[in-house]
All heavy atoms as a GROMACS GRO file, in nm:
protein
  609
    1MET      N    1   2.973   0.699  -0.557
    1MET     CA    2   2.832   0.728  -0.534
    1MET      C    3   2.761   0.603  -0.483
    1MET      O    4   2.785   0.496  -0.532
    1MET     CB    5   2.765   0.770  -0.663
    1MET     CG    6   2.803   0.905  -0.711
    1MET     SD    7   2.750   1.024  -0.593
    1MET     CE    8   2.728   1.159  -0.698
    2LEU      N    9   2.674   0.625  -0.390
    2LEU     CA   10   2.593   0.516  -0.337
    2LEU      C   11   2.463   0.509  -0.414
    2LEU      O   12   2.408   0.611  -0.454
    2LEU     CB   13   2.560   0.541  -0.190
    2LEU     CG   14   2.672   0.531  -0.090
    2LEU    CD1   15   2.618   0.566   0.050
    2LEU    CD2   16   2.730   0.392  -0.088
    3ASP      N   17   2.411   0.387  -0.428
    3ASP     CA   18   2.278   0.376  -0.485
    3ASP      C   19   2.177   0.417  -0.377
    3ASP      O   20   2.208   0.417  -0.257
    3ASP     CB   21   2.252   0.234  -0.536
    3ASP     CG   22   2.252   0.132  -0.424
    3ASP    OD1   23   2.361   0.079  -0.393
    3ASP    OD2   24   2.144   0.108  -0.367
    4ALA      N   25   2.059   0.456  -0.418
    4ALA     CA   26   1.959   0.511  -0.326
    4ALA      C   27   1.922   0.413  -0.216
    4ALA      O   28   1.907   0.451  -0.099
    4ALA     CB   29   1.835   0.555  -0.403
    5GLU      N   30   1.908   0.287  -0.249
    5GLU     CA   31   1.869   0.185  -0.149
    5GLU      C   32   1.974   0.174  -0.039
    5GLU      O   33   1.943   0.173   0.080
    5GLU     CB   34   1.851   0.049  -0.219
    5GLU     CG   35   1.818  -0.061  -0.125
    5GLU     CD   36   1.672  -0.098  -0.130
    5GLU    OE1   37   1.600  -0.050  -0.218
    5GLU    OE2   38   1.632  -0.176  -0.044
    6THR      N   39   2.101   0.168  -0.076
    6THR     CA   40   2.209   0.159   0.022
    6THR      C   41   2.215   0.286   0.105
    6THR      O   42   2.227   0.279   0.228
    6THR     CB   43   2.344   0.136  -0.048
    6THR    OG1   44   2.336   0.016  -0.125
    6THR    CG2   45   2.457   0.125   0.052
    7ALA      N   46   2.204   0.401   0.041
    7ALA     CA   47   2.207   0.528   0.114
    7ALA      C   48   2.094   0.533   0.217
    7ALA      O   49   2.117   0.566   0.333
    7ALA     CB   50   2.196   0.645   0.017
    8ARG      N   51   1.973   0.495   0.175
    8ARG     CA   52   1.860   0.496   0.269
    8ARG      C   53   1.885   0.406   0.390
    8ARG      O   54   1.849   0.440   0.501
    8ARG     CB   55   1.731   0.452   0.199
    8ARG     CG   56   1.652   0.564   0.140
    8ARG     CD   57   1.511   0.523   0.102
    8ARG     NE   58   1.504   0.414   0.007
    8ARG     CZ   59   1.518   0.426  -0.124
    8ARG    NH1   60   1.540   0.545  -0.176
    8ARG    NH2   61   1.510   0.323  -0.203
    9SER      N   62   1.949   0.293   0.368
    9SER     CA   63   1.971   0.200   0.480
    9SER      C   64   2.080   0.248   0.576
    9SER      O   65   2.080   0.210   0.693
    9SER     CB   66   2.004   0.060   0.426
    9SER     OG   67   2.133   0.058   0.368
   10LEU      N   68   2.173   0.329   0.529
   10LEU     CA   69   2.285   0.375   0.612
   10LEU      C   70   2.260   0.507   0.684
   10LEU      O   71   2.320   0.534   0.787
   10LEU     CB   72   2.411   0.388   0.526
   10LEU     CG   73   2.467   0.260   0.465
   10LEU    CD1   74   2.580   0.294   0.369
   10LEU    CD2   75   2.515   0.166   0.574
   11ILE      N   76   2.176   0.590   0.628
   11ILE     CA   77   2.154   0.725   0.682
   11ILE      C   78   2.053   0.720   0.795
   11ILE      O   79   1.944   0.665   0.781
   11ILE     CB   80   2.108   0.820   0.570
   11ILE    CG1   81   2.216   0.829   0.463
   11ILE    CG2   82   2.075   0.957   0.626
   11ILE    CD1   83   2.172   0.898   0.336
   12LYS      N   84   2.092   0.781   0.907
   12LYS     CA   85   2.008   0.783   1.027
   12LYS      C   86   1.985   0.928   1.071
   12LYS      O   87   2.067   1.016   1.045
   12LYS     CB   88   2.076   0.707   1.142
   12LYS     CG   89   2.117   0.565   1.106
   12LYS     CD   90   1.998   0.478   1.078
   12LYS     CE   91   2.042   0.335   1.046
   12LYS     NZ   92   1.964   0.274   0.944
   13PRO      N   93   1.873   0.952   1.142
   13PRO     CA   94   1.848   1.087   1.195
   13PRO      C   95   1.964   1.136   1.281
   13PRO      O   96   2.031   1.057   1.348
   13PRO     CB   97   1.721   1.069   1.279
   13PRO     CG   98   1.652   0.952   1.216
   13PRO     CD   99   1.764   0.860   1.173
   14HIS      N  100   1.987   1.265   1.277
   14HIS     CA  101   2.086   1.336   1.357
   14HIS      C  102   2.230   1.320   1.306
   14HIS      O  103   2.322   1.374   1.368
   14HIS     CB  104   2.079   1.300   1.506
   14HIS     CG  105   1.939   1.307   1.560
   14HIS    ND1  106   1.872   1.428   1.574
   14HIS    CD2  107   1.854   1.211   1.601
   14HIS    CE1  108   1.751   1.403   1.621
   14HIS    NE2  109   1.737   1.273   1.639
   15MET      N  110   2.251   1.249   1.195
   15MET     CA  111   2.386   1.240   1.140
   15MET      C  112   2.425   1.374   1.080
   15MET      O  113   2.341   1.445   1.024
   15MET     CB  114   2.395   1.132   1.030
   15MET     CG  115   2.380   0.991   1.081
   15MET     SD  116   2.388   0.870   0.946
   15MET     CE  117   2.565   0.849   0.934
   16ALA      N  118   2.552   1.409   1.091
   16ALA     CA  119   2.604   1.530   1.029
   16ALA      C  120   2.610   1.510   0.878
   16ALA      O  121   2.642   1.400   0.830
   16ALA     CB  122   2.743   1.562   1.082
   17ILE      N  123   2.581   1.615   0.804
   17ILE     CA  124   2.596   1.614   0.658
   17ILE      C  125   2.712   1.706   0.626
   17ILE      O  126   2.711   1.823   0.663
   17ILE     CB  127   2.469   1.659   0.587
   17ILE    CG1  128   2.354   1.567   0.626
   17ILE    CG2  129   2.490   1.660   0.437
   17ILE    CD1  130   2.222   1.606   0.567
   18VAL      N  131   2.813   1.651   0.560
   18VAL     CA  132   2.932   1.728   0.527
   18VAL      C  133   2.948   1.738   0.376
   18VAL      O  134   2.911   1.649   0.301
   18VAL     CB  135   3.059   1.669   0.592
   18VAL    CG1  136   3.052   1.675   0.743
   18VAL    CG2  137   3.084   1.527   0.547
   19CYS      N  138   3.003   1.851   0.335
   19CYS     CA  139   3.022   1.878   0.193
   19CYS      C  140   3.152   1.818   0.143
   19CYS      O  141   3.228   1.757   0.219
   19CYS     CB  142   3.019   2.029   0.170
   19CYS     SG  143   3.158   2.118   0.242
   20SER      N  144   3.180   1.838   0.016
   20SER     CA  145   3.302   1.785  -0.045
   20SER      C  146   3.428   1.848   0.014
   20SER      O  147   3.537   1.795  -0.003
   20SER     CB  148   3.299   1.806  -0.196
   20SER     OG  149   3.288   1.943  -0.226
   21GLU      N  150   3.411   1.959   0.088
   21GLU     CA  151   3.524   2.024   0.156
   21GLU      C  152   3.535   1.977   0.301
   21GLU      O  153   3.608   2.032   0.381
   21GLU     CB  154   3.505   2.176   0.151
   21GLU     CG  155   3.504   2.227   0.008
   21GLU     CD  156   3.428   2.357  -0.007
   21GLU    OE1  157   3.332   2.382   0.069
   21GLU    OE2  158   3.464   2.433  -0.098
   22ASN      N  159   3.457   1.872   0.335
   22ASN     CA  160   3.455   1.808   0.467
   22ASN      C  161   3.411   1.902   0.580
   22ASN      O  162   3.455   1.890   0.692
   22ASN     CB  163   3.590   1.743   0.500
   22ASN     CG  164   3.574   1.630   0.600
   22ASN    OD1  165   3.471   1.562   0.600
   22ASN    ND2  166   3.673   1.611   0.684
   23LYS      N  167   3.319   1.994   0.548
   23LYS     CA  168   3.263   2.085   0.648
   23LYS      C  169   3.115   2.055   0.663
   23LYS      O  170   3.043   2.038   0.564
   23LYS     CB  171   3.283   2.230   0.606
   23LYS     CG  172   3.429   2.269   0.602
   23LYS     CD  173   3.447   2.412   0.561
   23LYS     CE  174   3.595   2.442   0.560
   23LYS     NZ  175   3.628   2.564   0.492
   24GLN      N  176   3.068   2.051   0.787
   24GLN     CA  177   2.927   2.024   0.811
   24GLN      C  178   2.843   2.145   0.773
   24GLN      O  179   2.875   2.258   0.807
   24GLN     CB  180   2.903   1.989   0.959
   24GLN     CG  181   2.757   1.955   0.985
   24GLN     CD  182   2.730   1.908   1.126
   24GLN    OE1  183   2.821   1.876   1.201
   24GLN    NE2  184   2.603   1.905   1.163
   25PHE      N  185   2.733   2.118   0.700
   25PHE     CA  186   2.642   2.227   0.665
   25PHE      C  187   2.497   2.197   0.700
   25PHE      O  188   2.410   2.282   0.687
   25PHE     CB  189   2.655   2.264   0.516
   25PHE     CG  190   2.605   2.158   0.421
   25PHE    CD1  191   2.477   2.162   0.372
   25PHE    CD2  192   2.690   2.055   0.380
   25PHE    CE1  193   2.431   2.065   0.285
   25PHE    CE2  194   2.645   1.959   0.292
   25PHE     CZ  195   2.516   1.963   0.244
   26ALA      N  196   2.468   2.075   0.748
   26ALA     CA  197   2.332   2.039   0.786
   26ALA      C  198   2.336   1.911   0.870
   26ALA      O  199   2.442   1.850   0.886
   26ALA     CB  200   2.246   2.019   0.662
   27THR      N  201   2.218   1.873   0.918
   27THR     CA  202   2.200   1.751   0.996
   27THR      C  203   2.080   1.676   0.941
   27THR      O  204   1.980   1.738   0.902
   27THR     CB  205   2.174   1.786   1.145
   27THR    OG1  206   2.280   1.868   1.191
   27THR    CG2  207   2.165   1.662   1.231
   28VAL      N  208   2.088   1.545   0.938
   28VAL     CA  209   1.977   1.463   0.889
   28VAL      C  210   1.859   1.474   0.984
   28VAL      O  211   1.874   1.458   1.105
   28VAL     CB  212   2.018   1.314   0.876
   28VAL    CG1  213   1.898   1.228   0.838
   28VAL    CG2  214   2.132   1.297   0.777
   29ASP      N  215   1.741   1.500   0.928
   29ASP     CA  216   1.618   1.492   1.005
   29ASP      C  217   1.558   1.354   0.983
   29ASP      O  218   1.538   1.278   1.076
   29ASP     CB  219   1.521   1.602   0.964
   29ASP     CG  220   1.394   1.601   1.048
   29ASP    OD1  221   1.406   1.603   1.171
   29ASP    OD2  222   1.284   1.595   0.990
   30HIS      N  223   1.530   1.321   0.856
   30HIS     CA  224   1.481   1.188   0.822
   30HIS      C  225   1.502   1.163   0.672
   30HIS      O  226   1.530   1.256   0.597
   30HIS     CB  227   1.333   1.170   0.860
   30HIS     CG  228   1.240   1.260   0.784
   30HIS    ND1  229   1.215   1.391   0.821
   30HIS    CD2  230   1.166   1.238   0.673
   30HIS    CE1  231   1.130   1.445   0.736
   30HIS    NE2  232   1.098   1.354   0.645
   31VAL      N  233   1.487   1.037   0.633
   31VAL     CA  234   1.504   0.999   0.493
   31VAL      C  235   1.367   0.973   0.433
   31VAL      O  236   1.283   0.906   0.493
   31VAL     CB  237   1.593   0.873   0.480
   31VAL    CG1  238   1.609   0.833   0.335
   31VAL    CG2  239   1.727   0.896   0.545
   32GLU      N  240   1.346   1.026   0.314
   32GLU     CA  241   1.223   1.002   0.239
   32GLU      C  242   1.255   0.904   0.127
   32GLU      O  243   1.366   0.853   0.121
   32GLU     CB  244   1.172   1.135   0.183
   32GLU     CG  245   1.152   1.238   0.293
   32GLU     CD  246   1.018   1.306   0.288
   32GLU    OE1  247   0.955   1.305   0.182
   32GLU    OE2  248   0.977   1.359   0.392
   33SER      N  249   1.164   0.881   0.037
   33SER     CA  250   1.187   0.781  -0.068
   33SER      C  251   1.303   0.817  -0.161
   33SER      O  252   1.383   0.731  -0.194
   33SER     CB  253   1.060   0.759  -0.149
   33SER     OG  254   1.020   0.879  -0.210
   34SER      N  255   1.316   0.942  -0.200
   34SER     CA  256   1.424   0.980  -0.291
   34SER      C  257   1.504   1.101  -0.244
   34SER      O  258   1.582   1.156  -0.319
   34SER     CB  259   1.368   1.008  -0.431
   34SER     OG  260   1.277   1.116  -0.424
   35SER      N  261   1.482   1.142  -0.120
   35SER     CA  262   1.553   1.258  -0.068
   35SER      C  263   1.574   1.245   0.083
   35SER      O  264   1.519   1.157   0.148
   35SER     CB  265   1.476   1.386  -0.099
   35SER     OG  266   1.350   1.385  -0.035
   36ILE      N  267   1.657   1.336   0.133
   36ILE     CA  268   1.682   1.343   0.277
   36ILE      C  269   1.630   1.478   0.325
   36ILE      O  270   1.663   1.582   0.267
   36ILE     CB  271   1.832   1.336   0.308
   36ILE    CG1  272   1.895   1.212   0.250
   36ILE    CG2  273   1.856   1.342   0.458
   36ILE    CD1  274   2.047   1.213   0.258
   37ALA      N  275   1.550   1.475   0.430
   37ALA     CA  276   1.509   1.599   0.496
   37ALA      C  277   1.624   1.638   0.588
   37ALA      O  278   1.668   1.558   0.670
   37ALA     CB  279   1.381   1.579   0.574
   38VAL      N  280   1.675   1.759   0.570
   38VAL     CA  281   1.789   1.804   0.649
   38VAL      C  282   1.752   1.932   0.723
   38VAL      O  283   1.665   2.007   0.681
   38VAL     CB  284   1.914   1.828   0.560
   38VAL    CG1  285   1.951   1.701   0.486
   38VAL    CG2  286   1.895   1.942   0.462
   39GLU      N  287   1.822   1.955   0.832
   39GLU     CA  288   1.799   2.075   0.912
   39GLU      C  289   1.924   2.161   0.906
   39GLU      O  290   2.035   2.112   0.926
   39GLU     CB  291   1.769   2.035   1.057
   39GLU     CG  292   1.724   2.150   1.142
   39GLU     CD  293   1.683   2.103   1.280
   39GLU    OE1  294   1.571   2.051   1.293
   39GLU    OE2  295   1.763   2.119   1.373
   40ASP      N  296   1.906   2.290   0.876
   40ASP     CA  297   2.020   2.380   0.869
   40ASP      C  298   2.049   2.440   1.007
   40ASP      O  299   1.983   2.405   1.106
   40ASP     CB  300   1.999   2.490   0.764
   40ASP     CG  301   1.885   2.586   0.795
   40ASP    OD1  302   1.840   2.595   0.912
   40ASP    OD2  303   1.840   2.655   0.702
   41ALA      N  304   2.145   2.529   1.016
   41ALA     CA  305   2.186   2.589   1.144
   41ALA      C  306   2.074   2.672   1.208
   41ALA      O  307   2.073   2.691   1.329
   41ALA     CB  308   2.310   2.675   1.124
   42GLN      N  309   1.980   2.720   1.128
   42GLN     CA  310   1.868   2.798   1.180
   42GLN      C  311   1.746   2.709   1.208
   42GLN      O  312   1.636   2.759   1.229
   42GLN     CB  313   1.829   2.909   1.080
   42GLN     CG  314   1.930   3.021   1.071
   42GLN     CD  315   2.053   2.982   0.991
   42GLN    OE1  316   2.042   2.913   0.889
   42GLN    NE2  317   2.168   3.024   1.036
   43HIS      N  318   1.765   2.577   1.205
   43HIS     CA  319   1.661   2.478   1.233
   43HIS      C  320   1.548   2.479   1.129
   43HIS      O  321   1.436   2.444   1.160
   43HIS     CB  322   1.605   2.494   1.374
   43HIS     CG  323   1.711   2.488   1.479
   43HIS    ND1  324   1.780   2.373   1.511
   43HIS    CD2  325   1.766   2.585   1.556
   43HIS    CE1  326   1.869   2.398   1.604
   43HIS    NE2  327   1.864   2.527   1.632
   44LYS      N  328   1.581   2.518   1.006
   44LYS     CA  329   1.484   2.512   0.897
   44LYS      C  330   1.506   2.382   0.821
   44LYS      O  331   1.619   2.336   0.806
   44LYS     CB  332   1.501   2.630   0.802
   44LYS     CG  333   1.464   2.761   0.867
   44LYS     CD  334   1.475   2.875   0.770
   44LYS     CE  335   1.438   3.005   0.839
   44LYS     NZ  336   1.446   3.118   0.751
   45THR      N  337   1.398   2.324   0.771
   45THR     CA  338   1.406   2.198   0.698
   45THR      C  339   1.419   2.223   0.549
   45THR      O  340   1.350   2.308   0.492
   45THR     CB  341   1.282   2.111   0.726
   45THR    OG1  342   1.275   2.087   0.866
   45THR    CG2  343   1.289   1.979   0.653
   46HIS      N  344   1.509   2.147   0.487
   46HIS     CA  345   1.532   2.149   0.342
   46HIS      C  346   1.541   2.005   0.296
   46HIS      O  347   1.550   1.914   0.378
   46HIS     CB  348   1.662   2.222   0.309
   46HIS     CG  349   1.672   2.358   0.369
   46HIS    ND1  350   1.616   2.468   0.311
   46HIS    CD2  351   1.730   2.401   0.483
   46HIS    CE1  352   1.640   2.574   0.386
   46HIS    NE2  353   1.709   2.536   0.492
   47PHE      N  354   1.544   1.983   0.165
   47PHE     CA  355   1.553   1.848   0.111
   47PHE      C  356   1.665   1.840   0.008
   47PHE      O  357   1.678   1.929  -0.076
   47PHE     CB  358   1.420   1.808   0.046
   47PHE     CG  359   1.308   1.800   0.146
   47PHE    CD1  360   1.235   1.913   0.180
   47PHE    CD2  361   1.279   1.682   0.210
   47PHE    CE1  362   1.134   1.908   0.275
   47PHE    CE2  363   1.178   1.675   0.306
   47PHE     CZ  364   1.105   1.789   0.337
   48ILE      N  365   1.745   1.734   0.021
   48ILE     CA  366   1.851   1.709  -0.078
   48ILE      C  367   1.828   1.570  -0.137
   48ILE      O  368   1.784   1.478  -0.067
   48ILE     CB  369   1.992   1.722  -0.018
   48ILE    CG1  370   2.017   1.619   0.092
   48ILE    CG2  371   2.016   1.863   0.035
   48ILE    CD1  372   2.162   1.614   0.139
   49PRO      N  373   1.854   1.553  -0.267
   49PRO     CA  374   1.832   1.423  -0.329
   49PRO      C  375   1.937   1.320  -0.286
   49PRO      O  376   2.052   1.355  -0.259
   49PRO     CB  377   1.844   1.453  -0.479
   49PRO     CG  378   1.917   1.580  -0.489
   49PRO     CD  379   1.896   1.655  -0.362
   50LEU      N  380   1.896   1.196  -0.280
   50LEU     CA  381   1.988   1.088  -0.246
   50LEU      C  382   2.102   1.077  -0.347
   50LEU      O  383   2.210   1.029  -0.312
   50LEU     CB  384   1.913   0.955  -0.235
   50LEU     CG  385   1.821   0.942  -0.114
   50LEU    CD1  386   1.736   0.815  -0.126
   50LEU    CD2  387   1.902   0.940   0.015
   51GLN      N  388   2.082   1.124  -0.468
   51GLN     CA  389   2.187   1.118  -0.571
   51GLN      C  390   2.310   1.198  -0.533
   51GLN      O  391   2.417   1.177  -0.588
   51GLN     CB  392   2.135   1.167  -0.708
   51GLN     CG  393   2.033   1.077  -0.768
   51GLN     CD  394   1.891   1.114  -0.726
   51GLN    OE1  395   1.869   1.184  -0.627
   51GLN    NE2  396   1.794   1.066  -0.799
   52TRP      N  397   2.297   1.294  -0.443
   52TRP     CA  398   2.411   1.376  -0.400
   52TRP      C  399   2.505   1.300  -0.306
   52TRP      O  400   2.617   1.343  -0.282
   52TRP     CB  401   2.365   1.500  -0.327
   52TRP     CG  402   2.297   1.603  -0.410
   52TRP    CD1  403   2.259   1.595  -0.541
   52TRP    CD2  404   2.256   1.733  -0.365
   52TRP    NE1  405   2.197   1.711  -0.579
   52TRP    CE2  406   2.194   1.797  -0.473
   52TRP    CE3  407   2.266   1.798  -0.243
   52TRP    CZ2  408   2.142   1.926  -0.464
   52TRP    CZ3  409   2.214   1.925  -0.234
   52TRP    CH2  410   2.153   1.989  -0.343
   53ILE      N  411   2.460   1.189  -0.249
   53ILE     CA  412   2.537   1.119  -0.146
   53ILE      C  413   2.654   1.044  -0.208
   53ILE      O  414   2.636   0.955  -0.290
   53ILE     CB  415   2.448   1.021  -0.066
   53ILE    CG1  416   2.323   1.091  -0.014
   53ILE    CG2  417   2.527   0.955   0.046
   53ILE    CD1  418   2.348   1.218   0.063
   54ALA      N  419   2.774   1.084  -0.167
   54ALA     CA  420   2.896   1.019  -0.216
   54ALA      C  421   2.932   0.899  -0.130
   54ALA      O  422   2.974   0.796  -0.180
   54ALA     CB  423   3.011   1.119  -0.218
   55SER      N  424   2.916   0.914   0.003
   55SER     CA  425   2.947   0.804   0.095
   55SER      C  426   2.883   0.832   0.230
   55SER      O  427   2.840   0.945   0.258
   55SER     CB  428   3.098   0.787   0.111
   55SER     OG  429   3.156   0.901   0.171
   56VAL      N  430   2.879   0.727   0.312
   56VAL     CA  431   2.826   0.739   0.448
   56VAL      C  432   2.919   0.661   0.540
   56VAL      O  433   2.951   0.546   0.513
   56VAL     CB  434   2.682   0.682   0.459
   56VAL    CG1  435   2.631   0.691   0.602
   56VAL    CG2  436   2.588   0.753   0.364
   57ASP      N  437   2.965   0.727   0.645
   57ASP     CA  438   3.037   0.659   0.753
   57ASP      C  439   2.969   0.706   0.880
   57ASP      O  440   2.849   0.684   0.894
   57ASP     CB  441   3.189   0.682   0.748
   57ASP     CG  442   3.228   0.829   0.727
   57ASP    OD1  443   3.157   0.919   0.775
   57ASP    OD2  444   3.333   0.854   0.664
   58ASP      N  445   3.037   0.775   0.967
   58ASP     CA  446   2.967   0.834   1.082
   58ASP      C  447   2.902   0.966   1.043
   58ASP      O  448   2.831   1.027   1.122
   58ASP     CB  449   3.061   0.852   1.201
   58ASP     CG  450   3.177   0.946   1.171
   58ASP    OD1  451   3.226   0.948   1.056
   58ASP    OD2  452   3.220   1.016   1.263
   59LYS      N  453   2.923   1.010   0.918
   59LYS     CA  454   2.864   1.130   0.860
   59LYS      C  455   2.811   1.096   0.721
   59LYS      O  456   2.852   0.998   0.661
   59LYS     CB  457   2.969   1.241   0.846
   59LYS     CG  458   3.031   1.284   0.976
   59LYS     CD  459   3.142   1.382   0.951
   59LYS     CE  460   3.215   1.408   1.080
   59LYS     NZ  461   3.354   1.432   1.061
   60VAL      N  462   2.727   1.182   0.670
   60VAL     CA  463   2.677   1.171   0.533
   60VAL      C  464   2.760   1.268   0.449
   60VAL      O  465   2.762   1.388   0.476
   60VAL     CB  466   2.528   1.207   0.525
   60VAL    CG1  467   2.479   1.200   0.382
   60VAL    CG2  468   2.446   1.116   0.615
   61HIS      N  469   2.830   1.216   0.349
   61HIS     CA  470   2.917   1.298   0.264
   61HIS      C  471   2.847   1.323   0.130
   61HIS      O  472   2.806   1.228   0.063
   61HIS     CB  473   3.050   1.225   0.238
   61HIS     CG  474   3.125   1.197   0.364
   61HIS    ND1  475   3.225   1.280   0.410
   61HIS    CD2  476   3.114   1.097   0.455
   61HIS    CE1  477   3.274   1.232   0.523
   61HIS    NE2  478   3.207   1.121   0.553
   62VAL      N  479   2.834   1.451   0.093
   62VAL     CA  480   2.776   1.484  -0.036
   62VAL      C  481   2.886   1.520  -0.136
   62VAL      O  482   2.999   1.549  -0.098
   62VAL     CB  483   2.671   1.598  -0.026
   62VAL    CG1  484   2.555   1.557   0.062
   62VAL    CG2  485   2.732   1.727   0.022
   63ASP      N  486   2.849   1.517  -0.261
   63ASP     CA  487   2.946   1.530  -0.370
   63ASP      C  488   2.972   1.673  -0.417
   63ASP      O  489   3.024   1.695  -0.524
   63ASP     CB  490   2.899   1.447  -0.489
   63ASP     CG  491   2.768   1.497  -0.548
   63ASP    OD1  492   2.708   1.593  -0.492
   63ASP    OD2  493   2.725   1.442  -0.650
   64ARG      N  494   2.935   1.772  -0.336
   64ARG     CA  495   2.950   1.912  -0.378
   64ARG      C  496   2.986   2.001  -0.260
   64ARG      O  497   2.962   1.963  -0.145
   64ARG     CB  498   2.823   1.961  -0.446
   64ARG     CG  499   2.701   1.953  -0.358
   64ARG     CD  500   2.572   1.954  -0.437
   64ARG     NE  501   2.565   1.831  -0.513
   64ARG     CZ  502   2.507   1.820  -0.632
   64ARG    NH1  503   2.443   1.920  -0.684
   64ARG    NH2  504   2.509   1.706  -0.698
   65PRO      N  505   3.039   2.119  -0.288
   65PRO     CA  506   3.068   2.214  -0.180
   65PRO      C  507   2.940   2.255  -0.107
   65PRO      O  508   2.831   2.256  -0.167
   65PRO     CB  509   3.130   2.334  -0.252
   65PRO     CG  510   3.176   2.282  -0.384
   65PRO     CD  511   3.082   2.170  -0.418
   66GLY      N  512   2.951   2.288   0.019
   66GLY     CA  513   2.835   2.326   0.099
   66GLY      C  514   2.759   2.444   0.045
   66GLY      O  515   2.636   2.445   0.047
   67THR      N  516   2.829   2.546  -0.004
   67THR     CA  517   2.760   2.664  -0.057
   67THR      C  518   2.673   2.627  -0.177
   67THR      O  519   2.560   2.675  -0.190
   67THR     CB  520   2.859   2.776  -0.096
   67THR    OG1  521   2.957   2.721  -0.184
   67THR    CG2  522   2.925   2.834   0.027
   68ARG      N  523   2.724   2.539  -0.262
   68ARG     CA  524   2.645   2.494  -0.378
   68ARG      C  525   2.526   2.411  -0.331
   68ARG      O  526   2.414   2.428  -0.380
   68ARG     CB  527   2.733   2.413  -0.472
   68ARG     CG  528   2.657   2.361  -0.591
   68ARG     CD  529   2.746   2.286  -0.688
   68ARG     NE  530   2.667   2.211  -0.780
   68ARG     CZ  531   2.711   2.111  -0.852
   68ARG    NH1  532   2.838   2.074  -0.844
   68ARG    NH2  533   2.632   2.046  -0.934
   69ALA      N  534   2.549   2.320  -0.237
   69ALA     CA  535   2.440   2.236  -0.186
   69ALA      C  536   2.329   2.321  -0.127
   69ALA      O  537   2.210   2.297  -0.152
   69ALA     CB  538   2.494   2.138  -0.082
   70MET      N  539   2.365   2.423  -0.050
   70MET     CA  540   2.264   2.508   0.011
   70MET      C  541   2.190   2.593  -0.093
   70MET      O  542   2.073   2.623  -0.075
   70MET     CB  543   2.327   2.596   0.119
   70MET     CG  544   2.368   2.514   0.241
   70MET     SD  545   2.432   2.611   0.378
   70MET     CE  546   2.596   2.650   0.320
   71ARG      N  547   2.256   2.628  -0.202
   71ARG     CA  548   2.188   2.701  -0.310
   71ARG      C  549   2.088   2.610  -0.382
   71ARG      O  550   1.986   2.655  -0.432
   71ARG     CB  551   2.288   2.751  -0.415
   71ARG     CG  552   2.347   2.885  -0.389
   71ARG     CD  553   2.417   2.943  -0.512
   71ARG     NE  554   2.493   2.848  -0.591
   71ARG     CZ  555   2.623   2.820  -0.575
   71ARG    NH1  556   2.693   2.880  -0.482
   71ARG    NH2  557   2.683   2.733  -0.652
   72GLU      N  558   2.122   2.481  -0.390
   72GLU     CA  559   2.043   2.387  -0.471
   72GLU      C  560   1.942   2.305  -0.393
   72GLU      O  561   1.860   2.236  -0.453
   72GLU     CB  562   2.138   2.293  -0.546
   72GLU     CG  563   2.224   2.366  -0.646
   72GLU     CD  564   2.327   2.276  -0.714
   72GLU    OE1  565   2.344   2.159  -0.674
   72GLU    OE2  566   2.392   2.325  -0.808
   73TRP      N  567   1.946   2.308  -0.258
   73TRP     CA  568   1.850   2.226  -0.186
   73TRP      C  569   1.710   2.282  -0.206
   73TRP      O  570   1.690   2.396  -0.244
   73TRP     CB  571   1.885   2.202  -0.043
   73TRP     CG  572   1.903   2.322   0.049
   73TRP    CD1  573   1.858   2.450   0.035
   73TRP    CD2  574   1.975   2.321   0.172
   73TRP    NE1  575   1.895   2.527   0.141
   73TRP    CE2  576   1.968   2.450   0.228
   73TRP    CE3  577   2.045   2.224   0.242
   73TRP    CZ2  578   2.026   2.484   0.348
   73TRP    CZ3  579   2.103   2.258   0.362
   73TRP    CH2  580   2.094   2.386   0.414
   74LYS      N  581   1.609   2.200  -0.181
   74LYS     CA  582   1.469   2.236  -0.206
   74LYS      C  583   1.396   2.254  -0.074
   74LYS      O  584   1.435   2.202   0.029
   74LYS     CB  585   1.399   2.126  -0.288
   74LYS     CG  586   1.471   2.087  -0.415
   74LYS     CD  587   1.465   2.195  -0.518
   74LYS     CE  588   1.534   2.149  -0.645
   74LYS     NZ  589   1.564   2.254  -0.734
   75SER      N  590   1.284   2.323  -0.081
   75SER     CA  591   1.202   2.342   0.040
   75SER      C  592   1.093   2.235   0.052
   75SER      O  593   1.026   2.227   0.154
   75SER     CB  594   1.140   2.482   0.040
   75SER     OG  595   1.064   2.501  -0.076
   76THR      N  596   1.075   2.156  -0.054
   76THR     CA  597   0.980   2.044  -0.051
   76THR      C  598   1.050   1.920  -0.108
   76THR      O  599   1.144   1.933  -0.185
   76THR     CB  600   0.855   2.074  -0.137
   76THR    OG1  601   0.896   2.102  -0.272
   76THR    CG2  602   0.777   2.192  -0.082
   77PRO      N  603   1.001   1.802  -0.070
   77PRO     CA  604   1.068   1.678  -0.120
   77PRO      C  605   1.059   1.662  -0.271
   77PRO      O  606   0.984   1.719  -0.339
   77PRO     CB  607   0.995   1.565  -0.049
   77PRO     CG  608   0.892   1.625   0.038
   77PRO     CD  609   0.895   1.773   0.020
   0.00000   0.00000   0.00000
């Protein structure tokens, strides 16, 4: 798990967000203080907490399956 400060510094707009099954389920829109605004396939904005971020390389990797992440994301930060 990354700490929030490190995650914020590594995450950039338009990066793919992939689940623990290594499948993309969203794209980064922007980073807020404690969450990431993400865009789904229908171009709707949702928010996921920085605590979900397991690692960042050329993609943002979250610590849960995509179906669970999509059930748990929020519509506000």
